[in-house]
PDB file of N, CA, C, O and CB in Angstrom:
ATOM      1  N   UNK A   1      12.007   5.529   4.634  1.00  0.00           N
ATOM      2  CA  UNK A   1      11.862   4.089   4.680  1.00  0.00           C
ATOM      3  C   UNK A   1      13.115   3.515   5.306  1.00  0.00           C
ATOM      4  O   UNK A   1      14.212   4.013   5.054  1.00  0.00           O
ATOM      5  CB  UNK A   1      11.612   3.494   3.267  1.00  0.00           C
ATOM      6  N   UNK A   2      12.980   2.498   6.102  1.00  0.00           N
ATOM      7  CA  UNK A   2      14.119   1.876   6.758  1.00  0.00           C
ATOM      8  C   UNK A   2      14.901   1.014   5.765  1.00  0.00           C
ATOM      9  O   UNK A   2      14.525   0.876   4.601  1.00  0.00           O
ATOM     10  CB  UNK A   2      13.654   1.030   7.957  1.00  0.00           C
ATOM     11  N   UNK A   3      15.990   0.444   6.257  1.00  0.00           N
ATOM     12  CA  UNK A   3      16.809  -0.409   5.401  1.00  0.00           C
ATOM     13  C   UNK A   3      15.998  -1.590   4.879  1.00  0.00           C
ATOM     14  O   UNK A   3      15.092  -2.085   5.549  1.00  0.00           O
ATOM     15  CB  UNK A   3      18.042  -0.908   6.163  1.00  0.00           C
ATOM     16  N   UNK A   4      16.342  -2.030   3.668  1.00  0.00           N
ATOM     17  CA  UNK A   4      15.632  -3.140   3.047  1.00  0.00           C
ATOM     18  C   UNK A   4      16.420  -4.422   3.270  1.00  0.00           C
ATOM     19  O   UNK A   4      17.608  -4.490   2.956  1.00  0.00           O
ATOM     20  CB  UNK A   4      15.411  -2.885   1.534  1.00  0.00           C
ATOM     21  N   UNK A   5      15.760  -5.435   3.811  1.00  0.00           N
ATOM     22  CA  UNK A   5      16.414  -6.727   4.046  1.00  0.00           C
ATOM     23  C   UNK A   5      16.421  -7.530   2.749  1.00  0.00           C
ATOM     24  O   UNK A   5      15.744  -7.175   1.784  1.00  0.00           O
ATOM     25  CB  UNK A   5      15.696  -7.521   5.183  1.00  0.00           C
ATOM     26  N   UNK A   6      17.187  -8.611   2.736  1.00  0.00           N
ATOM     27  CA  UNK A   6      17.224  -9.488   1.573  1.00  0.00           C
ATOM     28  C   UNK A   6      15.833 -10.031   1.251  1.00  0.00           C
ATOM     29  O   UNK A   6      15.476 -10.190   0.084  1.00  0.00           O
ATOM     30  CB  UNK A   6      18.201 -10.642   1.809  1.00  0.00           C
ATOM     31  N   UNK A   7      15.054 -10.313   2.289  1.00  0.00           N
ATOM     32  CA  UNK A   7      13.700 -10.840   2.100  1.00  0.00           C
ATOM     33  C   UNK A   7      12.792  -9.812   1.421  1.00  0.00           C
ATOM     34  O   UNK A   7      11.881 -10.185   0.682  1.00  0.00           O
ATOM     35  CB  UNK A   7      13.100 -11.260   3.449  1.00  0.00           C
ATOM     36  N   UNK A   8      13.032  -8.540   1.662  1.00  0.00           N
ATOM     37  CA  UNK A   8      12.200  -7.480   1.112  1.00  0.00           C
ATOM     38  C   UNK A   8      12.653  -7.016  -0.268  1.00  0.00           C
ATOM     39  O   UNK A   8      11.849  -6.475  -1.028  1.00  0.00           O
ATOM     40  CB  UNK A   8      12.186  -6.315   2.050  1.00  0.00           C
ATOM     41  N   UNK A   9      13.897  -7.213  -0.597  1.00  0.00           N
ATOM     42  CA  UNK A   9      14.460  -6.717  -1.853  1.00  0.00           C
ATOM     43  C   UNK A   9      13.681  -7.255  -3.051  1.00  0.00           C
ATOM     44  O   UNK A   9      13.421  -8.454  -3.157  1.00  0.00           O
ATOM     45  CB  UNK A   9      15.942  -7.107  -1.967  1.00  0.00           C
ATOM     46  N   UNK A  10      13.318  -6.349  -3.940  1.00  0.00           N
ATOM     47  CA  UNK A  10      12.638  -6.739  -5.170  1.00  0.00           C
ATOM     48  C   UNK A  10      11.134  -6.884  -5.069  1.00  0.00           C
ATOM     49  O   UNK A  10      10.468  -7.077  -6.086  1.00  0.00           O
ATOM     50  CB  UNK A  10      13.193  -8.000  -5.638  1.00  0.00           C
ATOM     51  N   UNK A  11      10.578  -6.796  -3.864  1.00  0.00           N
ATOM     52  CA  UNK A  11       9.121  -6.907  -3.731  1.00  0.00           C
ATOM     53  C   UNK A  11       8.469  -5.613  -4.197  1.00  0.00           C
ATOM     54  O   UNK A  11       9.043  -4.538  -4.029  1.00  0.00           O
ATOM     55  CB  UNK A  11       8.715  -7.224  -2.262  1.00  0.00           C
ATOM     56  N   UNK A  12       7.272  -5.702  -4.784  1.00  0.00           N
ATOM     57  CA  UNK A  12       6.546  -4.499  -5.177  1.00  0.00           C
ATOM     58  C   UNK A  12       6.126  -3.701  -3.935  1.00  0.00           C
ATOM     59  O   UNK A  12       6.024  -4.250  -2.838  1.00  0.00           O
ATOM     60  CB  UNK A  12       5.308  -4.869  -6.030  1.00  0.00           C
ATOM     61  N   UNK A  13       5.886  -2.417  -4.125  1.00  0.00           N
ATOM     62  CA  UNK A  13       5.505  -1.540  -3.015  1.00  0.00           C
ATOM     63  C   UNK A  13       4.050  -1.120  -3.161  1.00  0.00           C
ATOM     64  O   UNK A  13       3.632  -0.627  -4.208  1.00  0.00           O
ATOM     65  CB  UNK A  13       6.420  -0.295  -2.957  1.00  0.00           C
ATOM     66  N   UNK A  14       3.294  -1.321  -2.105  1.00  0.00           N
ATOM     67  CA  UNK A  14       1.926  -0.835  -2.001  1.00  0.00           C
ATOM     68  C   UNK A  14       2.003   0.469  -1.217  1.00  0.00           C
ATOM     69  O   UNK A  14       2.497   0.487  -0.090  1.00  0.00           O
ATOM     70  CB  UNK A  14       0.963  -1.894  -1.305  1.00  0.00           C
ATOM     71  N   UNK A  15       1.521   1.555  -1.804  1.00  0.00           N
ATOM     72  CA  UNK A  15       1.539   2.864  -1.138  1.00  0.00           C
ATOM     73  C   UNK A  15       0.135   3.194  -0.658  1.00  0.00           C
ATOM     74  O   UNK A  15      -0.829   3.048  -1.409  1.00  0.00           O
ATOM     75  CB  UNK A  15       2.070   3.979  -2.094  1.00  0.00           C
ATOM     76  N   UNK A  16       0.014   3.638   0.584  1.00  0.00           N
ATOM     77  CA  UNK A  16      -1.268   4.025   1.153  1.00  0.00           C
ATOM     78  C   UNK A  16      -1.112   5.368   1.849  1.00  0.00           C
ATOM     79  O   UNK A  16      -0.131   5.598   2.555  1.00  0.00           O
ATOM     80  CB  UNK A  16      -1.791   2.948   2.138  1.00  0.00           C
ATOM     81  N   UNK A  17      -2.078   6.250   1.650  1.00  0.00           N
ATOM     82  CA  UNK A  17      -2.054   7.583   2.240  1.00  0.00           C
ATOM     83  C   UNK A  17      -3.399   7.891   2.876  1.00  0.00           C
ATOM     84  O   UNK A  17      -4.452   7.633   2.294  1.00  0.00           O
ATOM     85  CB  UNK A  17      -1.702   8.645   1.183  1.00  0.00           C
ATOM     86  N   UNK A  18      -3.347   8.443   4.070  1.00  0.00           N
ATOM     87  CA  UNK A  18      -4.564   8.854   4.756  1.00  0.00           C
ATOM     88  C   UNK A  18      -5.157  10.051   4.028  1.00  0.00           C
ATOM     89  O   UNK A  18      -4.456  11.019   3.732  1.00  0.00           O
ATOM     90  CB  UNK A  18      -4.282   9.194   6.246  1.00  0.00           C
ATOM     91  N   UNK A  19      -6.455   9.979   3.740  1.00  0.00           N
ATOM     92  CA  UNK A  19      -7.169  11.035   3.029  1.00  0.00           C
ATOM     93  C   UNK A  19      -8.446  11.324   3.813  1.00  0.00           C
ATOM     94  O   UNK A  19      -9.511  10.788   3.508  1.00  0.00           O
ATOM     95  CB  UNK A  19      -7.488  10.622   1.535  1.00  0.00           C
ATOM     96  N   UNK A  20      -8.324  12.173   4.818  1.00  0.00           N
ATOM     97  CA  UNK A  20      -9.461  12.397   5.709  1.00  0.00           C
ATOM     98  C   UNK A  20      -9.633  11.193   6.608  1.00  0.00           C
ATOM     99  O   UNK A  20      -8.740  10.858   7.387  1.00  0.00           O
ATOM    100  CB  UNK A  20     -10.756  12.670   4.909  1.00  0.00           C
ATOM    101  N   UNK A  21     -10.787  10.535   6.504  1.00  0.00           N
ATOM    102  CA  UNK A  21     -11.056   9.350   7.322  1.00  0.00           C
ATOM    103  C   UNK A  21     -10.871   8.045   6.563  1.00  0.00           C
ATOM    104  O   UNK A  21     -11.161   6.974   7.095  1.00  0.00           O
ATOM    105  CB  UNK A  21     -12.454   9.414   7.865  1.00  0.00           C
ATOM    106  N   UNK A  22     -10.391   8.122   5.322  1.00  0.00           N
ATOM    107  CA  UNK A  22     -10.200   6.916   4.516  1.00  0.00           C
ATOM    108  C   UNK A  22      -8.777   6.882   3.966  1.00  0.00           C
ATOM    109  O   UNK A  22      -8.017   7.838   4.112  1.00  0.00           O
ATOM    110  CB  UNK A  22     -11.231   6.856   3.360  1.00  0.00           C
ATOM    111  N   UNK A  23      -8.435   5.766   3.332  1.00  0.00           N
ATOM    112  CA  UNK A  23      -7.118   5.616   2.723  1.00  0.00           C
ATOM    113  C   UNK A  23      -7.249   5.533   1.211  1.00  0.00           C
ATOM    114  O   UNK A  23      -8.160   4.891   0.688  1.00  0.00           O
ATOM    115  CB  UNK A  23      -6.403   4.369   3.270  1.00  0.00           C
ATOM    116  N   UNK A  24      -6.336   6.184   0.521  1.00  0.00           N
ATOM    117  CA  UNK A  24      -6.169   6.015  -0.920  1.00  0.00           C
ATOM    118  C   UNK A  24      -4.935   5.158  -1.089  1.00  0.00           C
ATOM    119  O   UNK A  24      -4.036   5.190  -0.248  1.00  0.00           O
ATOM    120  CB  UNK A  24      -6.039   7.403  -1.686  1.00  0.00           C
ATOM    121  N   UNK A  25      -4.880   4.396  -2.158  1.00  0.00           N
ATOM    122  CA  UNK A  25      -3.758   3.488  -2.338  1.00  0.00           C
ATOM    123  C   UNK A  25      -3.371   3.355  -3.802  1.00  0.00           C
ATOM    124  O   UNK A  25      -4.153   3.653  -4.704  1.00  0.00           O
ATOM    125  CB  UNK A  25      -4.090   2.128  -1.765  1.00  0.00           C
ATOM    126  N   UNK A  26      -2.135   2.894  -4.012  1.00  0.00           N
ATOM    127  CA  UNK A  26      -1.691   2.513  -5.347  1.00  0.00           C
ATOM    128  C   UNK A  26      -0.680   1.389  -5.188  1.00  0.00           C
ATOM    129  O   UNK A  26      -0.002   1.274  -4.168  1.00  0.00           O
ATOM    130  CB  UNK A  26      -1.075   3.733  -6.125  1.00  0.00           C
ATOM    131  N   UNK A  27      -0.600   0.572  -6.217  1.00  0.00           N
ATOM    132  CA  UNK A  27       0.387  -0.508  -6.289  1.00  0.00           C
ATOM    133  C   UNK A  27       0.674  -0.743  -7.752  1.00  0.00           C
ATOM    134  O   UNK A  27      -0.023  -0.192  -8.604  1.00  0.00           O
ATOM    135  CB  UNK A  27      -0.118  -1.824  -5.584  1.00  0.00           C
ATOM    136  N   UNK A  28       1.674  -1.541  -8.075  1.00  0.00           N
ATOM    137  CA  UNK A  28       2.024  -1.743  -9.482  1.00  0.00           C
ATOM    138  C   UNK A  28       0.805  -2.126 -10.326  1.00  0.00           C
ATOM    139  O   UNK A  28       0.091  -3.080 -10.016  1.00  0.00           O
ATOM    140  CB  UNK A  28       3.097  -2.822  -9.604  1.00  0.00           C
ATOM    141  N   UNK A  29       0.589  -1.374 -11.382  1.00  0.00           N
ATOM    142  CA  UNK A  29      -0.556  -1.607 -12.257  1.00  0.00           C
ATOM    143  C   UNK A  29      -1.788  -0.809 -11.899  1.00  0.00           C
ATOM    144  O   UNK A  29      -2.771  -0.833 -12.639  1.00  0.00           O
ATOM    145  CB  UNK A  29      -0.898  -3.039 -12.247  1.00  0.00           C
ATOM    146  N   UNK A  30      -1.762  -0.099 -10.778  1.00  0.00           N
ATOM    147  CA  UNK A  30      -2.902   0.716 -10.337  1.00  0.00           C
ATOM    148  C   UNK A  30      -2.439   2.143 -10.054  1.00  0.00           C
ATOM    149  O   UNK A  30      -1.348   2.362  -9.528  1.00  0.00           O
ATOM    150  CB  UNK A  30      -3.568   0.100  -9.072  1.00  0.00           C
ATOM    151  N   UNK A  31      -3.281   3.103 -10.409  1.00  0.00           N
ATOM    152  CA  UNK A  31      -3.033   4.498 -10.030  1.00  0.00           C
ATOM    153  C   UNK A  31      -3.639   4.719  -8.646  1.00  0.00           C
ATOM    154  O   UNK A  31      -4.287   3.829  -8.096  1.00  0.00           O
ATOM    155  CB  UNK A  31      -3.641   5.505 -11.089  1.00  0.00           C
ATOM    156  N   UNK A  32      -3.425   5.908  -8.087  1.00  0.00           N
ATOM    157  CA  UNK A  32      -4.048   6.241  -6.808  1.00  0.00           C
ATOM    158  C   UNK A  32      -5.548   6.070  -6.942  1.00  0.00           C
ATOM    159  O   UNK A  32      -6.142   6.578  -7.893  1.00  0.00           O
ATOM    160  CB  UNK A  32      -3.692   7.690  -6.363  1.00  0.00           C
ATOM    161  N   UNK A  33      -6.159   5.383  -6.033  1.00  0.00           N
ATOM    162  CA  UNK A  33      -7.587   5.097  -6.115  1.00  0.00           C
ATOM    163  C   UNK A  33      -8.126   4.719  -4.732  1.00  0.00           C
ATOM    164  O   UNK A  33      -7.370   4.531  -3.779  1.00  0.00           O
ATOM    165  CB  UNK A  33      -7.858   3.961  -7.133  1.00  0.00           C
ATOM    166  N   UNK A  34      -9.446   4.616  -4.655  1.00  0.00           N
ATOM    167  CA  UNK A  34     -10.119   4.034  -3.504  1.00  0.00           C
ATOM    168  C   UNK A  34     -10.382   4.960  -2.346  1.00  0.00           C
ATOM    169  O   UNK A  34      -9.822   6.051  -2.237  1.00  0.00           O
ATOM    170  CB  UNK A  34      -9.345   2.924  -3.024  1.00  0.00           C
ATOM    171  N   UNK A  35     -11.239   4.491  -1.503  1.00  0.00           N
ATOM    172  CA  UNK A  35     -11.564   5.134  -0.238  1.00  0.00           C
ATOM    173  C   UNK A  35     -11.704   4.001   0.771  1.00  0.00           C
ATOM    174  O   UNK A  35     -12.797   3.707   1.255  1.00  0.00           O
ATOM    175  CB  UNK A  35     -12.886   6.025  -0.333  1.00  0.00           C
ATOM    176  N   UNK A  36     -10.574   3.374   1.076  1.00  0.00           N
ATOM    177  CA  UNK A  36     -10.564   2.207   1.949  1.00  0.00           C
ATOM    178  C   UNK A  36     -10.710   2.622   3.405  1.00  0.00           C
ATOM    179  O   UNK A  36     -10.232   3.685   3.803  1.00  0.00           O
ATOM    180  CB  UNK A  36      -9.278   1.404   1.754  1.00  0.00           C
ATOM    181  N   UNK A  37     -11.375   1.778   4.206  1.00  0.00           N
ATOM    182  CA  UNK A  37     -11.614   2.139   5.598  1.00  0.00           C
ATOM    183  C   UNK A  37     -10.394   1.919   6.492  1.00  0.00           C
ATOM    184  O   UNK A  37     -10.268   2.565   7.533  1.00  0.00           O
ATOM    185  CB  UNK A  37     -12.777   1.349   6.131  1.00  0.00           C
ATOM    186  N   UNK A  38      -9.480   0.997   6.091  1.00  0.00           N
ATOM    187  CA  UNK A  38      -8.280   0.754   6.888  1.00  0.00           C
ATOM    188  C   UNK A  38      -7.225   0.041   6.033  1.00  0.00           C
ATOM    189  O   UNK A  38      -7.491  -0.322   4.887  1.00  0.00           O
ATOM    190  CB  UNK A  38      -8.620  -0.086   8.152  1.00  0.00           C
ATOM    191  N   UNK A  39      -6.047  -0.155   6.589  1.00  0.00           N
ATOM    192  CA  UNK A  39      -4.948  -0.760   5.833  1.00  0.00           C
ATOM    193  C   UNK A  39      -5.254  -2.220   5.484  1.00  0.00           C
ATOM    194  O   UNK A  39      -4.793  -2.716   4.456  1.00  0.00           O
ATOM    195  CB  UNK A  39      -3.638  -0.673   6.634  1.00  0.00           C
ATOM    196  N   UNK A  40      -6.023  -2.908   6.322  1.00  0.00           N
ATOM    197  CA  UNK A  40      -6.405  -4.290   6.014  1.00  0.00           C
ATOM    198  C   UNK A  40      -7.237  -4.359   4.734  1.00  0.00           C
ATOM    199  O   UNK A  40      -7.057  -5.265   3.920  1.00  0.00           O
ATOM    200  CB  UNK A  40      -7.190  -4.904   7.186  1.00  0.00           C
ATOM    201  N   UNK A  41      -8.146  -3.403   4.558  1.00  0.00           N
ATOM    202  CA  UNK A  41      -8.972  -3.367   3.347  1.00  0.00           C
ATOM    203  C   UNK A  41      -8.113  -3.086   2.115  1.00  0.00           C
ATOM    204  O   UNK A  41      -8.370  -3.631   1.041  1.00  0.00           O
ATOM    205  CB  UNK A  41     -10.077  -2.298   3.479  1.00  0.00           C
ATOM    206  N   UNK A  42      -7.096  -2.238   2.266  1.00  0.00           N
ATOM    207  CA  UNK A  42      -6.174  -1.957   1.158  1.00  0.00           C
ATOM    208  C   UNK A  42      -5.438  -3.238   0.771  1.00  0.00           C
ATOM    209  O   UNK A  42      -5.364  -3.582  -0.409  1.00  0.00           O
ATOM    210  CB  UNK A  42      -5.157  -0.839   1.547  1.00  0.00           C
ATOM    211  N   UNK A  43      -4.902  -3.935   1.753  1.00  0.00           N
ATOM    212  CA  UNK A  43      -4.162  -5.180   1.493  1.00  0.00           C
ATOM    213  C   UNK A  43      -5.064  -6.227   0.859  1.00  0.00           C
ATOM    214  O   UNK A  43      -4.644  -6.921  -0.067  1.00  0.00           O
ATOM    215  CB  UNK A  43      -3.556  -5.731   2.795  1.00  0.00           C
ATOM    216  N   UNK A  44      -6.297  -6.354   1.339  1.00  0.00           N
ATOM    217  CA  UNK A  44      -7.242  -7.306   0.759  1.00  0.00           C
ATOM    218  C   UNK A  44      -7.491  -6.993  -0.715  1.00  0.00           C
ATOM    219  O   UNK A  44      -7.556  -7.902  -1.542  1.00  0.00           O
ATOM    220  CB  UNK A  44      -8.568  -7.289   1.537  1.00  0.00           C
ATOM    221  N   UNK A  45      -7.629  -5.708  -1.042  1.00  0.00           N
ATOM    222  CA  UNK A  45      -7.853  -5.303  -2.435  1.00  0.00           C
ATOM    223  C   UNK A  45      -6.635  -5.615  -3.296  1.00  0.00           C
ATOM    224  O   UNK A  45      -6.780  -6.063  -4.433  1.00  0.00           O
ATOM    225  CB  UNK A  45      -8.184  -3.803  -2.514  1.00  0.00           C
ATOM    226  N   UNK A  46      -5.449  -5.385  -2.773  1.00  0.00           N
ATOM    227  CA  UNK A  46      -4.225  -5.694  -3.518  1.00  0.00           C
ATOM    228  C   UNK A  46      -4.111  -7.193  -3.760  1.00  0.00           C
ATOM    229  O   UNK A  46      -3.753  -7.621  -4.857  1.00  0.00           O
ATOM    230  CB  UNK A  46      -2.984  -5.181  -2.763  1.00  0.00           C
ATOM    231  N   UNK A  47      -4.413  -7.989  -2.745  1.00  0.00           N
ATOM    232  CA  UNK A  47      -4.393  -9.446  -2.911  1.00  0.00           C
ATOM    233  C   UNK A  47      -5.423  -9.883  -3.952  1.00  0.00           C
ATOM    234  O   UNK A  47      -5.130 -10.732  -4.794  1.00  0.00           O
ATOM    235  CB  UNK A  47      -4.665 -10.149  -1.562  1.00  0.00           C
ATOM    236  N   UNK A  48      -6.613  -9.316  -3.900  1.00  0.00           N
ATOM    237  CA  UNK A  48      -7.671  -9.654  -4.861  1.00  0.00           C
ATOM    238  C   UNK A  48      -7.271  -9.272  -6.283  1.00  0.00           C
ATOM    239  O   UNK A  48      -7.742  -9.872  -7.250  1.00  0.00           O
ATOM    240  CB  UNK A  48      -8.982  -8.953  -4.481  1.00  0.00           C
ATOM    241  N   UNK A  49      -6.394  -8.265  -6.404  1.00  0.00           N
ATOM    242  CA  UNK A  49      -5.915  -7.813  -7.711  1.00  0.00           C
ATOM    243  C   UNK A  49      -4.724  -8.647  -8.194  1.00  0.00           C
ATOM    244  O   UNK A  49      -4.181  -8.389  -9.269  1.00  0.00           O
ATOM    245  CB  UNK A  49      -5.524  -6.332  -7.646  1.00  0.00           C
ATOM    246  N   UNK A  50      -4.322  -9.637  -7.408  1.00  0.00           N
ATOM    247  CA  UNK A  50      -3.265 -10.548  -7.823  1.00  0.00           C
ATOM    248  C   UNK A  50      -1.893 -10.268  -7.247  1.00  0.00           C
ATOM    249  O   UNK A  50      -0.939 -10.974  -7.573  1.00  0.00           O
ATOM    250  CB  UNK A  50      -3.168 -10.530  -9.270  1.00  0.00           C
ATOM    251  N   UNK A  51      -1.767  -9.263  -6.402  1.00  0.00           N
ATOM    252  CA  UNK A  51      -0.485  -8.949  -5.774  1.00  0.00           C
ATOM    253  C   UNK A  51      -0.338  -9.829  -4.535  1.00  0.00           C
ATOM    254  O   UNK A  51      -0.997  -9.602  -3.520  1.00  0.00           O
ATOM    255  CB  UNK A  51      -0.385  -7.422  -5.403  1.00  0.00           C
ATOM    256  N   UNK A  52       0.532 -10.836  -4.627  1.00  0.00           N
ATOM    257  CA  UNK A  52       0.648 -11.811  -3.540  1.00  0.00           C
ATOM    258  C   UNK A  52       1.454 -11.309  -2.350  1.00  0.00           C
ATOM    259  O   UNK A  52       1.064 -11.505  -1.199  1.00  0.00           O
ATOM    260  CB  UNK A  52       1.272 -13.066  -4.057  1.00  0.00           C
ATOM    261  N   UNK A  53       2.581 -10.661  -2.632  1.00  0.00           N
ATOM    262  CA  UNK A  53       3.497 -10.236  -1.576  1.00  0.00           C
ATOM    263  C   UNK A  53       4.000  -8.838  -1.904  1.00  0.00           C
ATOM    264  O   UNK A  53       4.303  -8.542  -3.060  1.00  0.00           O
ATOM    265  CB  UNK A  53       4.686 -11.235  -1.419  1.00  0.00           C
ATOM    266  N   UNK A  54       4.092  -7.981  -0.899  1.00  0.00           N
ATOM    267  CA  UNK A  54       4.477  -6.595  -1.154  1.00  0.00           C
ATOM    268  C   UNK A  54       4.966  -5.930   0.122  1.00  0.00           C
ATOM    269  O   UNK A  54       4.726  -6.406   1.231  1.00  0.00           O
ATOM    270  CB  UNK A  54       3.302  -5.808  -1.741  1.00  0.00           C
ATOM    271  N   UNK A  55       5.655  -4.823  -0.068  1.00  0.00           N
ATOM    272  CA  UNK A  55       6.033  -3.954   1.045  1.00  0.00           C
ATOM    273  C   UNK A  55       4.962  -2.883   1.164  1.00  0.00           C
ATOM    274  O   UNK A  55       4.354  -2.497   0.166  1.00  0.00           O
ATOM    275  CB  UNK A  55       7.461  -3.319   0.835  1.00  0.00           C
ATOM    276  N   UNK A  56       4.731  -2.407   2.364  1.00  0.00           N
ATOM    277  CA  UNK A  56       3.727  -1.358   2.582  1.00  0.00           C
ATOM    278  C   UNK A  56       4.411  -0.061   2.947  1.00  0.00           C
ATOM    279  O   UNK A  56       5.182   0.005   3.905  1.00  0.00           O
ATOM    280  CB  UNK A  56       2.729  -1.765   3.685  1.00  0.00           C
ATOM    281  N   UNK A  57       4.121   0.971   2.172  1.00  0.00           N
ATOM    282  CA  UNK A  57       4.574   2.337   2.438  1.00  0.00           C
ATOM    283  C   UNK A  57       3.312   3.099   2.851  1.00  0.00           C
ATOM    284  O   UNK A  57       2.552   3.560   2.000  1.00  0.00           O
ATOM    285  CB  UNK A  57       5.303   3.005   1.160  1.00  0.00           C
ATOM    286  N   UNK A  58       3.097   3.228   4.160  1.00  0.00           N
ATOM    287  CA  UNK A  58       1.861   3.780   4.712  1.00  0.00           C
ATOM    288  C   UNK A  58       2.162   5.100   5.403  1.00  0.00           C
ATOM    289  O   UNK A  58       2.898   5.132   6.390  1.00  0.00           O
ATOM    290  CB  UNK A  58       1.200   2.785   5.700  1.00  0.00           C
ATOM    291  N   UNK A  59       1.600   6.186   4.895  1.00  0.00           N
ATOM    292  CA  UNK A  59       1.817   7.505   5.477  1.00  0.00           C
ATOM    293  C   UNK A  59       0.504   8.013   6.034  1.00  0.00           C
ATOM    294  O   UNK A  59      -0.499   8.087   5.323  1.00  0.00           O
ATOM    295  CB  UNK A  59       2.395   8.495   4.432  1.00  0.00           C
ATOM    296  N   UNK A  60       0.516   8.367   7.320  1.00  0.00           N
ATOM    297  CA  UNK A  60      -0.703   8.900   7.947  1.00  0.00           C
ATOM    298  C   UNK A  60      -0.675  10.412   8.027  1.00  0.00           C
ATOM    299  O   UNK A  60      -1.712  11.047   8.219  1.00  0.00           O
ATOM    300  CB  UNK A  60      -0.882   8.319   9.343  1.00  0.00           C
ATOM    301  N   UNK A  61       0.518  10.996   7.878  1.00  0.00           N
ATOM    302  CA  UNK A  61       0.626  12.458   7.983  1.00  0.00           C
ATOM    303  C   UNK A  61       1.768  12.944   7.098  1.00  0.00           C
ATOM    304  O   UNK A  61       2.917  12.539   7.275  1.00  0.00           O
ATOM    305  CB  UNK A  61       0.854  12.899   9.464  1.00  0.00           C
ATOM    306  N   UNK A  62       1.445  13.814   6.144  1.00  0.00           N
ATOM    307  CA  UNK A  62       2.469  14.380   5.271  1.00  0.00           C
ATOM    308  C   UNK A  62       3.234  15.473   6.013  1.00  0.00           C
ATOM    309  O   UNK A  62       2.662  16.219   6.808  1.00  0.00           O
ATOM    310  CB  UNK A  62       1.836  14.942   3.975  1.00  0.00           C
ATOM    311  N   UNK A  63       4.522  15.553   5.743  1.00  0.00           N
ATOM    312  CA  UNK A  63       5.349  16.597   6.396  1.00  0.00           C
ATOM    313  C   UNK A  63       5.293  17.883   5.615  1.00  0.00           C
ATOM    314  O   UNK A  63       5.920  18.869   6.003  1.00  0.00           O
ATOM    315  CB  UNK A  63       6.813  16.139   6.535  1.00  0.00           C
TER     316      UNK A  63
END
């Protein structure tokens, strides 16, 4: 992850991982879940769950 700016400091982190052709995600209060079609769908779900602002940790390929 790159350096964190003052604007980003303290924001919750939404984690998303590519799982075949879909994304699994987790954020504060949620365990790994879902089969989202893209990162926009993940963000929409997080917003619907009450998470207004967050950082995205999105990994498409594990090392």
